[in-house]
C-alpha positions in Angstrom: 161.3 77.1 171.6 158.2 79.0 170.5 158.9 82.5 169.3 156.4 85.3 168.5 157.0 86.2 164.8 156.0 89.0 162.5 155.7 88.4 158.8 157.2 91.1 156.6 157.4 91.5 152.8 160.7 91.2 151.1 163.0 93.1 150.7 161.8 94.9 153.9 162.4 91.8 156.0 166.0 91.9 154.9 166.2 95.6 155.6 165.1 94.9 159.1 167.6 92.2 159.6 170.4 94.4 158.2 169.5 97.1 160.7 168.3 99.6 158.0 164.6 99.5 158.7 164.1 100.6 162.3 160.4 100.8 162.4 157.8 98.3 161.1 154.4 99.9 160.5 151.1 98.1 161.3 147.5 99.1 161.5 147.2 97.2 164.8 148.7 97.3 168.2 149.9 94.5 170.5 150.3 94.6 174.3 148.4 97.9 174.6 148.9 98.1 178.4 152.6 97.2 178.4 155.0 99.8 180.0 157.8 99.4 177.6 160.2 101.5 179.6 159.7 99.5 182.8 159.2 96.0 181.3 161.8 96.2 178.6 162.0 94.7 175.1 160.5 91.5 173.7 162.3 89.2 171.3 160.5 88.9 168.0 161.2 86.7 165.0 161.2 88.4 161.6 159.6 86.2 159.0 160.0 86.8 155.3 156.5 86.5 153.8 155.8 84.2 150.9 153.9 87.1 149.3 156.2 88.4 146.5 154.1 91.3 145.4 156.6 94.0 146.5 159.6 91.9 145.5 158.2 91.5 142.0 158.2 95.4 141.6 162.0 95.5 141.6 164.3 95.1 138.6 166.7 92.2 138.2 169.6 94.5 139.1 167.9 95.7 142.3 167.0 92.1 143.2 170.7 91.1 142.8 171.7 94.0 145.1 169.3 92.7 147.8 170.6 89.2 147.4 174.2 90.3 148.0 173.1 92.1 151.2 171.4 88.9 152.5 172.9 86.6 155.1 172.8 83.6 152.8 173.6 85.4 149.6 170.0 85.0 148.4 166.6 86.4 149.4 164.5 84.0 151.4 160.7 83.7 151.5 158.5 81.7 153.9 161.2 81.6 156.6 162.1 83.2 159.9 165.3 85.0 159.2 166.3 86.0 162.7 165.3 87.9 165.8 165.1 91.6 166.8 164.2 93.3 170.0 160.8 95.0 169.9 161.4 98.0 172.2 158.1 99.9 171.8 154.9 100.1 169.9 153.5 103.7 169.6 151.9 106.2 167.3 154.2 108.1 165.0 153.8 111.3 167.0 155.1 109.5 170.1 158.3 108.3 168.4 161.7 109.6 169.7 162.9 112.5 167.6 165.8 110.5 166.2 163.2 108.1 164.6 160.4 110.5 163.7 161.9 111.3 160.3 163.3 107.9 159.5 162.5 106.6 156.0 160.7 103.6 157.4 158.0 105.5 159.4 154.5 105.8 158.1 153.3 109.0 159.7 149.6 108.2 159.2 147.6 108.9 162.4 146.1 105.4 162.3 149.5 103.8 162.1 151.3 101.9 164.9 155.1 102.0 164.8 156.8 98.9 166.0 160.3 100.1 167.0 163.0 97.5 166.5 166.7 97.1 167.4 169.6 94.7 167.6 168.8 92.3 164.6 170.5 88.9 164.7 170.4 86.7 161.7 169.9 83.0 162.3 172.7 80.7 161.0 170.1 79.1 158.9 166.6 80.5 158.2 163.7 78.5 159.7 160.9 77.5 157.5 157.5 78.7 158.8 154.0 79.5 157.6 153.4 83.2 158.2 150.2 84.9 159.2 148.8 88.4 158.8 149.0 89.0 162.6 151.6 87.7 165.1 152.2 84.0 165.1 154.4 81.4 166.8 157.2 79.6 165.1 159.3 76.7 166.5 162.9 77.9 166.6 165.9 75.9 167.7 166.8 77.1 171.2 170.5 77.5 170.2 169.4 80.3 167.8 167.9 82.4 170.6 170.5 83.3 173.1 168.8 86.0 175.2 
């Protein structure tokens, strides 16, 4: 099946999949006219970018910790790791109070907060070429039970 995916730098992609990063920050919006409360969440694939700039800032000890917290015991790049529910896209000032002070929120007035929940790791990451904006990846249907 074709799945909308969002490419995220490591180790932040793993943080999303581990349920630790609840908000992904973007300078752009998607589905501007969507009524999130009425229409509900959208499934979104989380792609680990091939860009290792952030990853390379970490020490070997920190990298080892992230590897241990990964589904496969190693940190993946260039693959869709799993799915999350995208439940809302809003400006930081519109976030629910419980998320407003979360470490993952960029409070800049030009930022869009993509609110995520219910991450599910794929049994095996799916190789895909990421893009700066949303892109489609072909995912085995058996991986997406929703």
